[in-house]
C-alpha positions, 0 to 999 in steps of 0.5 A: 552399358553393353548395348550402347556398343555394337555387335561386332566390337563386342564380339571382338572383346569376347574373342580376346578375352578367349584368347587370353585366357586360354594363352594364359593357361597354356603357360600356367601348364608351361609353367608346372611342368618345368615345376614338375621338371625341376624336382626331380634329383640333379643327376652329375656325371664326372668324366675324367679326360683320357691322360695325354698319351706321350712321347715315350710310348707310355702306357695309360694309368689304367695299364701302367704296370710296375714290374716294369719300373725297377729303381734300385735306391730308398725310397725318399733317397730317389726322390731327390735323385730324380728330381737333380736328375730332371735339373741336370735335364734342364739350362733356366733356372726357373725349370729347374726351380720348378723340378726341385718344387716338384719334387719338396711335395713328393718328399713333403707328401712322402710319395714314393715315385713309382706311385707317382709313376703309376698315378701320373696324377699331373693336376696333383702337383699343378693343383700345388702350383707346379707349371703345368709342363714341369708336372707333365714331365716329373710324372712322366720321366720318372720311368726313362729315369729308372732305367738309366740307373 
């Protein structure tokens, strides 16, 4: 049967087989390299974004000095008074409801306003359903309120 095939056709067949073998070897090497890479442990690095700077010139959370923040009230009463002060700063009921919600969360979790101001964790309130703008004001305006006392 091979004797009936012209030599140039046989050469083409052998060349194709040789090239196919090389391609298979390359693909196999790539798969092996990929499997070696996938066996390496995955390293995940979480980087938190820096908090946005406020218009009030406050320091970043890692630098907040609580000696500047004096709240001359009992901790629990301060939360109520601060919440009402924020509500007095707005006219729309949905804003007031947002500030009251943030105040309720603060009271329910027994948080001291000094620590809320120090941590500046807006996400804490947002994750519990408070609108981002309300949460930002609630967290960042504590010093303004305290200075007005």
